[in-house]
C-alpha positions in Angstrom: -35.8 44.1 -43.5 -39.3 43.5 -44.9 -37.9 42.5 -48.3 -35.8 40.0 -46.7 -38.4 38.4 -44.5 -40.8 38.3 -47.7 -38.1 36.7 -49.9 -37.5 34.0 -47.2 -41.1 33.3 -46.6 -41.7 32.9 -50.4 -38.9 30.5 -50.5 -40.0 28.4 -47.5 -43.5 28.2 -48.7 -42.5 26.7 -51.9 -39.9 24.2 -50.3 -42.2 22.0 -48.0 -40.9 20.8 -44.6 -40.1 17.0 -44.8 -37.8 15.5 -47.3 -37.9 11.4 -46.8 -34.4 11.0 -48.4 -32.7 13.9 -46.6 -30.8 13.0 -43.2 -30.4 16.4 -41.5 -33.3 18.8 -41.0 -32.5 22.3 -42.2 -33.5 24.9 -39.7 -34.5 28.3 -40.2 -31.4 30.4 -39.5 -32.7 34.0 -40.9 -29.6 36.1 -40.4 -28.8 39.4 -42.4 -25.2 39.5 -42.3 -23.0 36.4 -41.6 -19.5 36.8 -42.4 -17.9 34.4 -45.1 -14.4 34.2 -46.4 -14.3 33.2 -50.0 -10.9 31.2 -50.8 -9.8 31.9 -54.3 -7.0 30.5 -56.2 -3.5 31.1 -54.8 -3.5 32.8 -51.5 -6.2 35.3 -52.2 -9.3 35.4 -50.2 -12.5 37.7 -50.1 -14.6 38.4 -47.0 -18.0 39.3 -47.6 -21.4 39.6 -45.6 -24.1 37.0 -46.7 -27.8 36.7 -45.7 -28.6 33.1 -44.4 -31.8 31.2 -45.0 -31.1 28.0 -43.0 -28.7 25.6 -41.4 -28.2 22.0 -40.8 -25.7 19.8 -39.2 -23.7 19.6 -42.4 -24.4 22.9 -44.2 -25.7 26.3 -44.7 -28.0 28.0 -47.2 -26.7 31.5 -48.1 -28.3 34.3 -50.0 -26.2 36.9 -52.1 -26.1 38.7 -55.4 -22.7 37.1 -56.4 -22.6 33.8 -58.2 -20.1 31.3 -56.9 -19.0 28.1 -58.8 -19.3 24.7 -57.2 -16.2 23.5 -55.2 -15.4 27.1 -54.1 -13.6 26.9 -50.7 -14.9 29.0 -48.1 -15.1 29.7 -44.2 -18.3 30.5 -42.8 -18.2 32.3 -39.5 -21.2 31.0 -37.5 -22.6 32.9 -34.5 -23.3 30.5 -31.7 -26.3 30.9 -29.1 -23.6 32.0 -26.5 -22.6 34.9 -28.5 -19.4 33.8 -29.7 -18.4 33.1 -33.4 -17.0 30.0 -34.6 -15.3 29.5 -38.0 -16.6 26.6 -40.1 -14.9 25.3 -43.2 -16.7 24.1 -46.2 -17.4 24.1 -50.0 -20.0 25.4 -52.4 -22.0 22.6 -53.7 -24.8 24.5 -55.1 -25.5 28.1 -56.6 -29.0 28.7 -58.3 -30.8 31.7 -59.2 -33.7 32.8 -57.0 -35.1 36.1 -58.3 -33.5 39.4 -59.4 -29.9 39.6 -58.3 -30.4 37.0 -55.7 -28.7 33.6 -55.6 -28.9 30.9 -53.2 -25.7 29.4 -52.3 -25.4 25.8 -50.6 -22.3 25.2 -48.5 -21.4 21.9 -47.2 -19.4 21.5 -44.3 -16.1 19.6 -44.1 -17.2 18.3 -40.7 -20.7 18.3 -39.1 -21.3 20.9 -36.6 -23.5 20.5 -33.2 -26.8 22.2 -34.2 -27.8 22.9 -30.6 -24.9 25.4 -30.3 -26.4 27.7 -33.0 -30.2 27.2 -33.0 -32.5 27.6 -30.1 -35.0 24.5 -30.7 -38.6 24.6 -29.0 -39.2 21.0 -27.8 -42.8 21.5 -27.8 -43.2 21.7 -31.4 -42.1 18.2 -32.6 -39.1 19.4 -34.7 -36.3 17.0 -34.9 -32.8 17.3 -36.0 -33.0 14.0 -38.3 -35.5 13.4 -41.1 -34.6 9.8 -41.9 -34.4 7.2 -39.2 -33.2 3.7 -39.9 -34.8 1.7 -36.9 -31.9 -0.6 -36.7 -29.6 2.0 -35.6 -31.7 2.8 -32.5 -29.8 0.9 -29.8 -29.6 1.0 -26.2 -31.8 0.4 -23.2 -34.9 2.8 -22.6 -36.8 3.0 -19.4 -40.6 3.8 -20.1 -42.5 5.0 -16.9 -46.1 5.2 -17.6 -49.1 3.9 -15.7 -51.2 3.0 -18.7 -51.1 -0.5 -19.9 -52.2 0.4 -23.4 -49.6 3.3 -23.9 -46.9 0.9 -22.9 -48.1 -1.8 -25.3 -48.2 1.0 -28.0 -44.7 2.4 -27.5 -43.2 -1.3 -27.5 -45.3 -1.9 -30.8 -44.1 1.4 -32.4 -40.4 0.6 -31.5 -40.6 -3.3 -32.5 -38.4 -2.6 -35.6 -35.6 -1.2 -33.5 -32.8 -2.8 -31.6 -34.0 -1.2 -28.3 -34.5 -2.9 -25.3 -37.7 -1.5 -23.4 -38.0 -1.8 -19.7 -41.3 -0.8 -18.1 -42.3 1.0 -15.0 -45.8 1.4 -13.9 -45.4 4.2 -11.7 -43.0 7.3 -10.7 -41.9 5.3 -7.6 -40.9 2.2 -9.7 -39.1 4.1 -12.1 -37.0 6.0 -9.7 -36.2 2.8 -8.0 -34.8 1.6 -11.4 -33.1 4.8 -12.7 -29.8 3.9 -11.5 -29.6 0.6 -13.6 -27.9 2.3 -16.8 -30.5 3.2 -19.0 -29.7 5.2 -22.4 -33.0 7.2 -22.1 -36.2 7.6 -20.1 -39.2 8.0 -21.6 -42.1 8.9 -19.1 -45.7 10.2 -18.9 -45.8 13.8 -17.9 -48.8 13.5 -15.5 -47.8 10.4 -13.5 -50.0 9.6 -10.5 -48.5 11.3 -7.5 -45.8 13.1 -9.4 -45.9 15.5 -12.1 -43.0 16.0 -14.9 -41.0 18.4 -13.1 -40.9 16.6 -9.7 -39.8 13.4 -11.5 -37.0 15.1 -13.6 -35.9 16.6 -10.3 -35.9 13.4 -8.5 -33.8 11.8 -11.1 -31.3 14.7 -11.3 -30.9 14.5 -7.5 -29.6 11.0 -7.9 -26.8 12.6 -10.2 -28.2 11.1 -13.3 -27.8 13.1 -16.6 -29.8 10.5 -18.5 -31.8 12.4 -21.4 -35.5 12.8 -20.3 -38.4 12.6 -22.8 -41.8 13.3 -21.6 -45.0 12.2 -23.3 -47.7 14.7 -22.7 -51.1 15.9 -24.1 -50.3 19.5 -23.6 -46.7 19.9 -24.1 -46.5 23.7 -24.5 -48.0 24.2 -21.0 -45.9 21.6 -19.6 -42.8 23.0 -21.0 -43.7 26.6 -19.9 -44.3 25.3 -16.3 -41.0 23.5 -16.0 -38.1 25.7 -14.8 -34.5 25.1 -14.9 -33.0 21.7 -14.0 -36.6 20.4 -13.5 -37.0 20.9 -17.3 -37.0 17.4 -19.3 -34.7 17.1 -22.6 -37.8 17.0 -24.8 -41.5 16.8 -24.9 -43.7 14.6 -27.5 -47.1 15.6 -27.9 -49.8 12.9 -27.6 -51.3 11.4 -29.6 -48.2 10.5 -31.4 -47.3 8.3 -34.3 -44.5 5.8 -35.0 -42.5 8.4 -36.9 -42.7 10.9 -34.2 -41.7 8.6 -31.5 -38.6 7.1 -33.4 -37.4 10.5 -34.5 -38.0 12.0 -31.0 -35.9 9.2 -29.2 -33.3 9.3 -32.0 -32.4 12.9 -30.9 -30.8 11.4 -27.9 -29.9 7.8 -28.9 -27.8 8.5 -31.9 -24.4 9.8 -31.3 -22.3 10.0 -34.3 -20.7 12.8 -36.6 -24.1 14.0 -37.9 -25.7 14.3 -34.5 -22.8 14.6 -31.9 -24.9 15.9 -29.1 -27.4 13.0 -29.2 -27.5 10.4 -26.2 -26.2 7.2 -27.6 -23.0 5.5 -26.3 -19.8 7.5 -27.1 -16.9 5.2 -28.1 -13.1 6.2 -28.8 -12.2 6.3 -32.3 -8.6 4.9 -31.7 -7.7 1.8 -33.3 -6.9 -1.4 -31.0 -3.2 -1.2 -32.0 -2.9 2.7 -31.3 -0.2 3.2 -28.6 -2.9 5.2 -26.5 -5.4 2.7 -26.8 -4.5 1.1 -23.4 -5.5 4.4 -21.7 -9.2 4.4 -23.0 -10.8 2.5 -20.3 -9.1 4.7 -17.9 -10.2 7.8 -19.3 -13.7 6.2 -19.3 -13.6 5.5 -15.7 -12.3 9.0 -14.9 -14.8 10.7 -16.8 -17.4 9.4 -14.5 -15.6 10.8 -11.4 -15.0 14.2 -12.9 -18.7 14.5 -13.8 -19.2 14.3 -10.0 -16.5 17.1 -9.6 -17.9 19.3 -12.1 -21.6 19.0 -10.7 -20.0 20.0 -7.4 -18.3 22.9 -8.8 -21.5 24.0 -10.6 -23.3 23.9 -7.3 -20.8 26.1 -5.8 -20.6 28.4 -8.7 -16.8 28.0 -9.0 -15.9 29.0 -12.4 -12.1 28.4 -12.1 -12.6 24.8 -11.0 -15.1 24.1 -13.8 -12.8 25.6 -16.4 -9.8 23.6 -15.0 -11.7 20.2 -15.1 -13.2 21.1 -18.6 -9.9 22.0 -19.9 -8.2 18.8 -18.7 -11.0 16.6 -20.2 -10.7 18.5 -23.6 -7.0 17.7 -23.7 -7.0 14.1 -22.5 -10.1 13.3 -24.6 -8.7 14.1 -27.9 -5.4 12.1 -27.0 -7.5 9.0 -26.5 -9.9 9.2 -29.5 -13.0 10.8 -27.9 -13.2 13.8 -30.2 -16.7 14.6 -29.7 -16.2 15.0 -25.9 -13.3 17.2 -26.6 -15.2 19.4 -28.6 -18.0 19.5 -26.3 -15.5 20.4 -23.5 -14.3 23.2 -25.7 -17.9 24.7 -26.3 -18.2 24.5 -22.6 -14.9 26.5 -22.1 -16.1 29.2 -24.9 -19.6 29.5 -23.1 -17.6 30.1 -19.8 -15.3 32.5 -21.4 -18.1 34.6 -23.1 -20.4 34.7 -20.0 -17.9 34.3 -17.2 -20.9 32.7 -15.3 -21.4 29.1 -14.7 -25.2 29.4 -14.5 -25.3 31.1 -17.9 -23.4 28.2 -19.3 -25.5 25.4 -18.2 -26.4 24.3 -21.7 -23.0 23.4 -23.1 -21.8 22.1 -19.5 -24.9 19.8 -19.2 -24.1 18.4 -22.8 -20.5 17.7 -21.8 -21.5 16.1 -18.6 -24.1 13.8 -20.6 -21.2 12.9 -22.9 -18.9 11.9 -20.4 -21.5 9.6 -18.6 -22.0 8.0 -22.0 -18.3 7.3 -22.9 -17.5 3.6 -23.1 -14.7 1.4 -23.9 -15.5 -1.2 -26.5 
């Protein structure tokens, strides 16, 4: 144990934390024994336990005494936060000697994973899934609730290179009067006059909205620790904030694609317009909004069977009409429900599913 921690510490010390050319952040994922199935030529395969260094949305860094050739196919059995294990297919893209008998093996996944299902991230530390942001890819409408004229001007200035539309609200009351206008994200000052962060989030959620909420605060850790349950914002950005931090913080919830499937941008069907099932895309989008209300009601009643039935229906239909991310999110919710047998203990994947359903759109 001590040797493993020391080795990881030495490797991290020499690697740095931010790489401008890298798209996805590599998250610390120090595990002593992750099952990996190595697929050899023919029908043979070998199962071994590998130590793990880090994990990203598209790959994993493993440590082992054995050497593996680039291109070797493998299946990594990743442990989720909910306790279950998910097989992820990939191939070896790097194998380099570290020290002694230890090699670091880089595996690239065939398909991006939802990093939030595997890594518990502390939103108070300013750590983001994406390292490189193209401002032009930030699309949508943001409601910025802040009583400070200067802060509103500064945020607008920082986001000037993006394609975001910024709508300002000068008070919590003004913001609450506007939240139903179809925003893709809400950015709010934590200490608004007359209404602190938790109360604002509670009031927004009471309106049935699952819109991602990012709080700007001068003391994010205390704010985060004071917020409980559904009164907790999706993320916190600690002031003073710079342009890079703001764009990366918003990108967590405004970019929805294969590299960041749990983010908060619009979710579109991938079906081509000439596909026979494309005619049902708009119907699914409308129905998804209705099902969100039904799931919320079942969550309130803690009715796990109703929640499971709706999630299962969403999983099947979403896949048929080209909303693969929504289908996978529904499966993640079902997995969590089956593992915990509790609606309350499955809140995280359920809220992720509800958010995706609300963001589903027909082109």
